[in-house]
N, C-alpha and C positions, 0 to 999 in steps of 0.2 A: 852547618848550623849547630848550635849548642843550647843547653838549658831547656829542659822540658818545661812547658807552661801549663798550669791547671787553672781554670777560672775561679775567681774569688766567690762568685755567687752561686756556684753549683757544688753539690756535695762531693767533697773529698771525704765522704762520710764514714771513713774508716775510723771507728772509735779508738782502735789501738794507737793511732797517731795522736789523738787527743790526749790519751793517758800518758804517752811518752813525753809530750810537750809539758804536761803538768809536772811529770817527774823531774824533767830537766829544770823547770822553774823552781821547784821546791828543793831538789837535792843539790843543784849546782849553782844557780843564780843567787838564791838566798839559802837559808838553811831549812831543813824540814820543819814545818810548823804544825799546828794542831788542827788544821782544816781537814774535815772528813772527806774521804774519797767519794762518799755518797753525793756531796754537793757537786763535785765535778761531773760525776756520771749523770746526775739529774739535769744539769745545764746542757750537757751534750745531747741527751735524748730530746729535750725540749726544742733544741734548735735543728736537729737532724733533718726532720721532714719539712722544715719551713725555710730552708736555705737553698732550695734547688733552682730558684728562678727569681730574677728581678724584672723579667718581662711582664708588662702589665696590661697588654691589649691582646685580644684574640685574633687569630688569623681571619682575614676577611676576603671577600670576593675579588678584591683588587690585587691580591698577592701574586697571582700568576702573571698579570700584566706588569707589576713592579719588577718581578724577577726577570722577565723577558727584557724589559727596558734596561735593567742593570747589566744583563749579559751583553746586550748590544753596545751599551755605553763603554763597558770596561773590557770586553772581548777577552775574557780569561781563557787561557789555554790549559794551564796546569792548576789554576786556583791559587797559586802562590805569588802571583805578580802583585807588586805594589802593596805589600802587606802593611797593615796599620802599625803604628809605632810599637805597640805593646807586644806584637808578634814577631817583630824583626829580630834576627839573630837568635831565634829559638828553633828547636826541633819540633816538628809536628808530632803531637802526642797521639797515641791510639793506633788502630790497625783496621784493615779490611781483609777478612779471611773468606776464601771461597773454597768449595769442594771440587771434586774431579769433574762434576757436571756444570761447573761455573755458576752454581747456586750460592747465594750468600750464606755464610755461617755467622750468625749473630753472636757477638762476644761483648764483654764489658769494654774491650778495647775500642769497639765501634762507638760506644757512647763517649768514651774519652776523646775520640776524634771529633765528634760533634761539639763537645764541651770546649775543646781547644779553639775552634773557630768562633763559637758563640761568646767566648770570653771577650771578644772585641766589640761586643754590642755597646753602643755609645760612641765608639770611635768610627764605626761604619754603620750605614743604614742597614736595616734588616734585609732589604731586597738585595743589597750588595753581598751580604754574608750568605744568603741563599744561593746566589749565583756562584760565589766563590766555592762553596761546599759542593755544589752539584758538579762544577767543572773539575774539582779535585777528585771526586769520586769517579767520574766518567773517564778521566785521564788515566787513572790507575786501575780501573776495574772493568772486566769484560761484562757483556750482557749474558744472562739476565740479572746477574748480581748487582750491577750498577744501578739499574732502575729500582731494584728492591731496596738498596741502601738509601737512595734518594727519597723513596716513599717513607721509609722509617724516619728519616731526618725530618720530613714535614710533620709527621705524627709526633715526633719528640718535641718539636718546638710548640706545637699546639698543646701538648700535655703540659709543658712548662708554663705556658700562658694561662692555663686553667687552674694551676696550683694556687695563685693568690686568693681565689674565692674560699678555699679551705683554710689557708693561712690566716685570713681575716677573722674567721670564727674561732681560731685557737691561738691567736697572737699573744694573748696575755698569759699563756701557760708558764713560760719561763719567768716572767715577772712575778707571777703568783708564787712560783717555787722559790724564788730568791727571797720573798718576803716571809713565807711560812716555814721555809727550811725543808719542806717535803714536796715532792712532785705528785700531782694527781695522775696516777698511772692509769686510772680508768679513762680519763679524758684523753690521755696520750694514745691509749689503745683504740679509742673511738676515732681519733684523728688518723691514725695509721690505717684503719679500716676504710675510711673515706678516700684516702690516697690510693689504697689498693684498688678500690672500685673505680677510681678515675683512671688508673693505669689500664684496667681491662677495657676501657672505652677506646683506647688508642693502640694497644699492643696485644699480640698473641702471647700465650703462656711462655713460649721459648724466649721471646724478647724480654718479657718481664723478668724472667729468671736471670738472663744474661746481664741485663742492665742494672737490676736492683737486688738480686739475690744475696750478694755478699754484704752489702750495706744493711739489708734487712736482718741478716743473721747477727751482725754486730749490734744492731739496735735491740734485737730481742735479748741478747746476752746482757746488755747494759741495763735494760728494764728489769730483768730478773734479778740482777745484782742489787738494784735499788729496792726491789720488792723484798728481798731477803733482809737488807739493811734496815728497812722500815718495820720489820716484824718484831715487835716488842715482846712477843711471847717466846722468842728463841734466845738461848744463851749465845755467847760469842762462839763457843765451840760448835754449837748446832748450826750457826750461820756459816761457819767455815766448812763444815761437812756438807751443807746444802749447796754451797758454791762449787765445791769439788765434784759433787754428784751431778750438777747441771753440766759442767764441762765434760765429764766423763761420758755423758750420754749423747754428746754431739757427734755427728758423722765424722769419720776420719777424713783428713784433708788439710789444705792450707789454712782454711778458716779456723778449724779446731786448733791447729798449731799456734796460730797467732793469738787466739783467745787464751790458750794455756799460758803463753808468754805474758800476756796482759794480766792474767790472774796472778801469776807469780810476781809481777811488778806491783800489783795492788797489795798483795800480801807482804812484799818486801817493804813497802812504804809504811804499812800499818805496824809491822813488827819493829821496824827501825824506830818509829815514833815512840812506841811503848817501851822499848828497851832503853832508849836514851833517857826517857823520862824517869826510868827506874835506876839510872846510873850504871848501865851495863858497861863492861870493859871493852876496849877496842878488839880484844881477842874474841869475846863473845859475839860482838857484832859481825866480825869477819866470818866466824863459823856459821852463823845464821845465814848470812848472805851467800856464802859458798854453797850451802845446801839448796838455796832457792835459785840462784842465777849463775852459779859456777865460780871457779877460782879467779879467772881473769877479771870478771866484773866486780867481784868482792874486793880484789886488790885495788881496782880503780876507785871504788867507793871509799875504801879506807884512806886513799890519798886525798879524796875530796874532803873527808872528815878532818884530816890534818890541815888542809888549806883553810877550811872553815874556821877551825880553832885558831889558826894564826891570824886570820882576818878579824875574828871576834876580839882577840887580844889587842890588835892595833886599833880597832874601832872604839873599844872602851877607852884606850889611851887618848884617842882623838877627841872623843866626847868630853872627857874630863878636862883636857887642856883647853878645848874650845870654850867650855863653860867658864873656866878661870879667866881667859882672855876677855870674854864679853863682860864679866862682872868687874874686872879690875881696870878696864880701860875706859877713860872718859871720852875717847874719840872712836866712835863706831867704825869709821872708815879705816883708821889705823889698825883697829882690832881685826877687821876683815882681811886686811893685807896679811897680817900674821897668821890668820886662820888658813888663808890660801897657801901660804908657805908651809904650814903644818901638814896640809893635805898632800902637797907635793913630796914632803919628806916621808910620809907614812904609806902612801898609796901610789900605784902606777896609774896610767891614764884610764885603763879599763876599770880599775877598782874605784876610781873617783866618780865614775858614772853611776856606780851602784850606791853611793853613799846616801842620797836622799831617799831612794826607795827602801834601802835597808833600814834606815832610821825610822821610816814610817811603819815598816813591818815589826820592828822591835817595839814600837809604841803600841801597836794593836795587840801584841802578845802580852803586854803587861797590864792592859786595861781589864 
């Protein structure tokens, strides 16, 4: 099997991925624009704790009977028989770790395993998924670890089903942030506290740390960055120092490494925007980027700048000639044929797909 699958409705809540996607959209797909990183960070915080579940009903007393019925009906042996369409030809994501005493070692990978099978909700009945996961666990895991993992899975689903009650109370946070331009960090902190309390009802401390520790660390970092950005009493230099101080005080490890890389990326985008607006030379941009992200990345970004400049030149030519054709032709259909031919002359297939979006971006930047 190939292609790891992660569910769309559960957090893939690693904020670094979000920032990288934003960077790709800004630096590569279009050009860097004037949108503040604070907006992106705010949106990601607002959605992080509200995207863990689309399950809407609580576990009920009939669940055990439904699971037993599903087991008898489908007679799973490994749990991988007759997979739903979305899971076919994919590799099972996650892991089950045990110690020398065959006790379960709870890891973030165990949660990924649960998420992998739960991503098929809607394609398979819940009872079938329960039966599938239990058979997969018991087929691959000795006792008592197997029963421990099955019990945690039941608690995990119950937790996911309880989340919508909290989500409903805070569902307007992201909408409010998009309207006001600022995120209500106090409300976000209160929501996170309620989610933390909910987790304590279903998991012990070890499981909470394994399942949610990394994503909570990224969320805390992102919230602190927004808090710093919203502080009007601080200069830009003070804000940058505060950001660096926060990262320096994080415990050493993979999370700190990833956050430092993210911080460098945030700073890269901010400096690039300021320097381009001030008319910085390609050499100055290269030196700044080399300092932050290294020479190979700086060289790639310099190449992207050249490609952007070339695209800009052709886009300007296209817009000018397009306007002339529309104004001079009395036959709109004939003019459109000429415009289509012009597009094919100036842009390849991939670039033509960018035209409408790029035109819209240019329009918003000039308003």
